[in-house]
C-alpha positions as CSV (number, residue, x, y, z in Angstrom):
1,M,-20.8,-76.4,-49.2
2,D,-20.8,-73.4,-51.1
3,I,-20.5,-69.6,-50.0
4,A,-22.4,-68.5,-52.3
5,L,-25.5,-70.1,-51.0
6,F,-25.8,-67.9,-47.3
7,S,-26.5,-64.7,-46.8
8,L,-24.3,-62.4,-45.1
9,E,-26.2,-62.5,-42.0
10,E,-25.8,-66.7,-41.8
11,L,-22.1,-66.6,-42.5
12,D,-21.8,-64.3,-39.6
13,A,-23.8,-66.7,-37.6
14,L,-21.5,-69.2,-38.9
15,M,-18.2,-67.6,-38.2
16,E,-19.1,-66.5,-35.0
17,E,-20.4,-69.8,-33.7
18,A,-16.8,-71.4,-35.1
19,D,-15.6,-68.8,-32.6
20,K,-16.9,-70.0,-29.7
21,H,-16.0,-73.8,-30.9
22,S,-12.1,-73.0,-31.1
23,S,-12.0,-70.4,-27.8
24,T,-13.5,-73.0,-25.4
25,E,-11.2,-76.0,-27.2
26,V,-8.5,-73.0,-26.5
27,V,-9.9,-72.6,-22.8
28,E,-9.5,-76.6,-22.4
29,L,-6.6,-76.8,-23.9
30,M,-5.3,-73.8,-21.6
31,A,-6.5,-75.8,-18.1
32,K,-5.1,-79.2,-19.5
33,S,-1.6,-77.7,-20.1
34,Q,-1.6,-76.1,-16.3
35,Q,-2.0,-79.7,-14.6
36,P,1.3,-81.1,-13.6
37,I,3.3,-84.1,-16.2
38,P,2.9,-87.1,-14.3
39,D,6.2,-88.4,-13.5
40,D,7.2,-92.0,-15.0
41,L,9.2,-92.7,-12.0
42,D,6.2,-92.6,-9.4
43,W,6.5,-96.4,-9.3
44,L,10.4,-96.3,-8.1
45,D,11.2,-95.8,-4.0
46,E,13.4,-92.4,-3.5
47,E,16.6,-94.1,-3.2
48,P,16.6,-95.9,-6.8
49,R,15.2,-93.3,-8.2
50,N,17.6,-90.7,-6.8
51,Q,20.5,-92.8,-8.0
52,I,18.8,-93.1,-11.4
53,L,18.9,-89.0,-12.0
54,G,22.0,-88.4,-10.0
55,W,23.8,-91.1,-12.6
56,G,21.4,-89.4,-15.9
57,Q,22.6,-86.0,-14.5
58,S,26.3,-87.0,-14.1
59,N,26.8,-88.4,-17.2
60,S,25.5,-85.6,-18.8
61,P,26.0,-82.5,-17.6
62,W,26.4,-79.1,-19.8
63,G,28.1,-76.7,-19.3
64,V,28.7,-72.5,-20.4
65,N,31.8,-71.0,-20.4
66,F,33.4,-67.7,-18.7
67,G,36.7,-67.9,-20.2
68,L,37.9,-64.4,-19.3
69,A,42.1,-65.1,-20.1
70,C,44.7,-67.3,-20.9
71,C,42.6,-70.5,-19.2
72,A,40.1,-70.1,-21.5
73,F,42.4,-71.2,-24.5
74,E,43.6,-74.6,-22.5
75,M,39.3,-75.2,-21.6
76,M,38.9,-75.0,-25.1
77,S,41.4,-77.6,-26.0
78,S,40.4,-79.9,-23.3
79,A,37.2,-79.9,-25.7
80,F,39.3,-81.0,-29.1
81,S,40.1,-84.5,-30.0
82,R,43.3,-84.7,-28.6
83,F,41.8,-84.9,-24.6
84,D,38.4,-85.3,-26.3
85,Q,36.0,-84.1,-22.9
86,S,33.4,-85.7,-25.0
87,R,33.8,-89.1,-23.7
88,F,32.4,-87.6,-20.3
89,G,29.2,-86.7,-22.0
90,M,30.3,-83.1,-21.6
91,E,31.0,-82.1,-25.3
92,I,27.7,-79.7,-25.3
93,M,28.8,-76.4,-24.2
94,R,25.8,-74.1,-24.1
95,P,25.4,-70.3,-25.2
96,S,22.8,-69.4,-22.6
97,P,22.7,-70.2,-18.6
98,R,19.6,-71.1,-19.0
99,Q,20.4,-74.7,-20.3
100,A,23.4,-75.5,-18.6
101,D,24.5,-77.5,-15.6
102,F,27.7,-76.1,-14.5
103,M,29.4,-73.0,-15.4
104,I,33.4,-73.0,-15.8
105,I,35.0,-69.6,-14.9
106,A,38.3,-69.7,-16.4
107,G,40.8,-66.7,-15.8
108,T,41.3,-63.5,-14.0
109,V,37.9,-61.9,-12.6
110,S,37.8,-58.2,-12.7
111,W,35.9,-56.3,-9.9
112,K,34.1,-54.8,-13.2
113,M,33.1,-58.0,-14.7
114,A,32.0,-60.1,-10.9
115,P,28.2,-58.7,-11.5
116,R,28.2,-60.3,-14.9
117,V,29.7,-63.4,-13.7
118,R,27.2,-63.4,-10.6
119,R,24.1,-62.6,-13.4
120,V,25.4,-65.8,-15.4
121,Y,25.1,-67.7,-12.5
122,D,22.1,-66.4,-11.1
123,A,20.3,-67.2,-14.3
124,M,21.4,-71.1,-14.4
125,A,18.7,-73.1,-13.4
126,E,19.4,-75.5,-9.9
127,P,20.8,-77.5,-9.5
128,K,23.8,-75.6,-10.8
129,W,27.8,-76.3,-10.1
130,V,30.7,-74.1,-10.6
131,I,34.2,-75.1,-11.5
132,A,37.3,-72.4,-10.8
133,M,39.9,-72.8,-13.3
134,G,43.2,-71.2,-12.7
135,A,45.2,-69.6,-10.1
136,C,43.7,-66.3,-11.1
137,A,40.1,-67.2,-10.8
138,I,41.3,-69.3,-7.2
139,S,42.9,-66.4,-5.5
140,G,43.6,-63.5,-8.1
141,G,46.7,-64.9,-9.1
142,T,49.7,-63.0,-9.9
143,F,47.2,-59.8,-9.9
144,A,45.9,-60.9,-6.6
145,S,47.4,-57.6,-4.8
146,S,45.7,-55.6,-7.3
147,Y,42.8,-53.2,-6.5
148,A,41.0,-54.3,-10.1
149,V,40.8,-58.0,-9.4
150,V,38.4,-60.2,-7.1
151,P,41.0,-62.3,-4.9
152,G,38.9,-65.1,-5.8
153,V,35.9,-66.0,-7.2
154,N,34.7,-67.7,-4.3
155,R,33.9,-64.4,-2.8
156,I,31.3,-64.0,-5.6
157,L,29.5,-67.1,-5.9
158,P,30.3,-70.9,-4.1
159,V,32.8,-72.6,-6.3
160,D,32.5,-76.6,-6.0
161,V,35.6,-77.9,-7.9
162,Y,39.2,-76.0,-8.1
163,V,41.2,-76.7,-10.8
164,P,44.9,-75.1,-9.6
165,G,47.4,-74.1,-12.5
166,C,48.6,-71.1,-14.5
167,P,47.2,-72.0,-16.6
168,P,45.8,-75.8,-15.5
169,R,46.6,-78.4,-18.5
170,P,43.6,-79.8,-20.2
171,E,43.9,-83.0,-18.1
172,A,43.5,-81.0,-14.8
173,L,40.6,-80.0,-16.3
174,I,38.9,-83.0,-17.3
175,Q,40.1,-84.2,-13.6
176,G,38.0,-81.3,-12.8
177,F,34.9,-82.8,-14.8
178,L,35.6,-86.0,-12.8
179,Q,35.3,-84.8,-9.7
180,M,32.2,-82.3,-10.3
181,R,30.4,-85.7,-11.9
182,N,30.8,-87.8,-8.5
183,K,29.9,-84.3,-6.6
184,I,26.2,-84.7,-8.6
185,R,25.7,-88.1,-8.4
186,L,26.3,-87.8,-4.3
187,A,24.4,-84.9,-4.3
188,K,21.4,-86.9,-5.8
189,Q,21.6,-89.7,-3.1
190,K,21.3,-87.2,-0.7
């Protein structure tokens, strides 16, 4: 079809018809997108379904790091080849809390940093877990009597796993990962 054969009025009418057609398609697509996505596991009973979901979540949790002090060095070294946390499906540490399943708080939390820690925690999607790594995160450590330090991160958010030490070795953090995996698996079975 050659455009030169149409007058301006005919072209306007054709364009208007095309716009109407495309707008109805857009409206239909928007309506379809609001429908819930069917769950492929509907054929499963509730218990096996929860076991499958628990297995999947516990074997591939993604974390967000919140390294605040010297414990952060040990947290980073747990990802190196010597300790290899990736064998537990935890090699991916997300830069965004919206993509994370758990949060590692490693080090001293000051009262000035506490609202930011809480904001990151609140931005995570449910279900979410927290690992407190090191004496400073657990109880304030050597700085517990300071006016500027939170005497335990559990004062500002719920903690699921405590990894004691000053700083704890990467092996201890990996043990904490394994405890968290068991908690994830058991939470889905309830």
